[in-house]
Phi, psi and omega in degrees: 000320178304310181298323183288323188245002187297342177278352181234346183223139175276128178245139177217146166259131176251114179281120179251200181301148183295123183283335186231050181295144183295336179265009180232282187219081183275131177271144177303324180296327177294319178297317179298321182274358180073026179258084186232108181226135172284164178301122179298139180257342180230165178297323178297317177300315180298320179298319179295318179293318179299317178299317178297319179297313180300315179295313184297322180276350180065036182293135179264330184280158180298146179244138176247159186240121174293150178290162180296344176279356178061031184299318180292315178303314181293319182292325185249009183043056187279338187284139356280332171199153183200152179250139177227149165238123181241128184280178186295340179267003178088010179273137176285118181258341178208137174220121180283170169288167180292143178282167000279343186285334178265008186266093182228086185307324182296336179291340179268355183307312181302323179289320177298318178299315180297312181294322179298322179292333180270345187232062177296125177275144178254000000 
């Protein structure tokens, strides 16, 4: 979807608190893949973990970093992951269920199409 609409809609990944920190709730698949990070204690630590995550996942879209105070996560109930479509006026037009079970990008497609039609990028 990012590739299809990136010329008309701004897409961002917002890295929030680590969902599978080794000192909290480590998944076996993370251990197998060598993705083992403790909960970051500083903004610099969070930035390093976020950078590793972006590289490991091969993300193409821009990534933003929530503060160590988790203000974005708290405001948008983002943990462990969630999808939003926000229009040019700042209104939430789509909010997914919490991931991973509520994480279905194709369900937001109609809203992205609508917002893309209203927001031609130059």
